C-alpha positions as CSV (number, residue, x, y, z in Angstrom):
1,X,90.0,16.2,-158.1
2,X,88.4,12.5,-156.7
3,X,89.4,9.5,-158.8
4,X,86.8,7.8,-160.4
5,X,87.8,4.8,-160.9
6,X,86.6,1.3,-159.1
7,X,89.8,0.6,-156.4
8,X,90.7,-3.3,-156.3
9,X,88.8,-3.7,-153.5
10,X,85.5,-2.4,-155.2
11,X,86.0,-5.1,-158.2
12,X,86.9,-7.7,-156.4
13,X,83.3,-7.3,-154.8
14,X,81.3,-7.2,-157.5
15,X,82.7,-10.1,-159.0
16,X,82.2,-12.4,-155.8
17,X,78.1,-10.4,-155.7
18,X,77.8,-11.4,-159.0
19,X,78.9,-14.9,-158.8
20,X,76.9,-15.7,-155.3
21,X,74.0,-17.7,-157.7
22,X,76.7,-18.7,-160.0
23,X,78.0,-16.4,-162.7
24,X,79.4,-17.2,-166.4
25,X,82.4,-15.6,-167.8
26,X,80.5,-13.5,-169.8
27,X,78.1,-12.2,-167.1
28,X,80.8,-11.0,-164.9
29,X,82.3,-9.1,-167.7
30,X,79.0,-7.4,-169.0
31,X,77.3,-7.0,-165.6
32,X,81.0,-6.3,-163.6
33,X,81.7,-3.7,-166.6
34,X,84.6,-5.6,-166.9
35,X,87.5,-5.9,-169.3
36,X,88.9,-8.8,-170.7
37,X,92.1,-8.3,-169.6
38,X,90.7,-7.4,-166.3
39,X,89.1,-10.4,-165.0
40,X,91.5,-12.8,-166.8
41,X,94.1,-11.0,-164.2
42,X,91.2,-11.2,-161.5
43,X,89.8,-14.5,-161.8
44,X,93.2,-17.0,-161.7
45,X,94.1,-15.1,-158.4
46,X,90.5,-15.6,-157.1
47,X,90.5,-19.1,-157.6
48,X,94.0,-19.4,-156.5
49,X,92.8,-18.2,-153.2
50,X,89.6,-20.0,-153.0
51,X,87.5,-17.0,-153.0
52,X,85.9,-18.6,-156.7
53,X,85.4,-22.1,-157.4
54,X,85.2,-22.4,-161.2
55,X,82.7,-25.5,-162.5
56,X,81.1,-25.8,-165.5
57,X,77.7,-26.4,-166.6
58,X,76.1,-27.7,-170.1
59,X,72.9,-25.8,-171.9
60,X,71.4,-27.0,-175.1
61,X,75.0,-28.9,-176.3
62,X,77.1,-25.9,-174.9
63,X,79.8,-26.7,-172.2
64,X,80.1,-22.9,-170.1
65,X,82.1,-22.2,-167.3
66,X,80.5,-21.0,-163.6
67,X,81.9,-19.0,-161.0
68,X,80.4,-19.6,-158.0
69,X,81.6,-17.9,-154.3
70,X,82.8,-19.4,-152.0
71,X,82.2,-18.8,-148.4
72,X,85.7,-17.8,-148.3
73,X,84.4,-15.4,-150.7
74,X,81.3,-14.7,-148.7
75,X,83.5,-13.5,-145.5
76,X,85.8,-11.4,-147.8
77,X,83.1,-9.8,-149.2
78,X,81.2,-8.9,-145.9
79,X,84.8,-7.7,-144.6
80,X,85.6,-5.4,-147.7
81,X,81.3,-4.0,-147.3
82,X,82.7,-2.8,-144.2
83,X,85.3,-1.0,-145.5
84,X,84.3,0.2,-148.2
85,X,81.3,1.8,-146.3
86,X,84.4,3.9,-144.2
87,X,85.1,5.4,-147.5
88,X,81.5,6.5,-148.9
């Protein structure tokens, strides 16, 4: 039986892809189909490793966190995509 769950690499690739143009937390949650717990586990790791960077944007007086993939993150994403191609 094949496991239909996403691997950690697939989840990281999804977060990085969504963050290419900058994404708010809610966008990562909904568009990445992630639980809050999953996102809470991945974001600190990706920020600590300088794969993502965190910024802030102000819209209509509200301040939102914005996550943007770094150059290091783009390189990682390319590598993950190369690896995942072999498992499809």
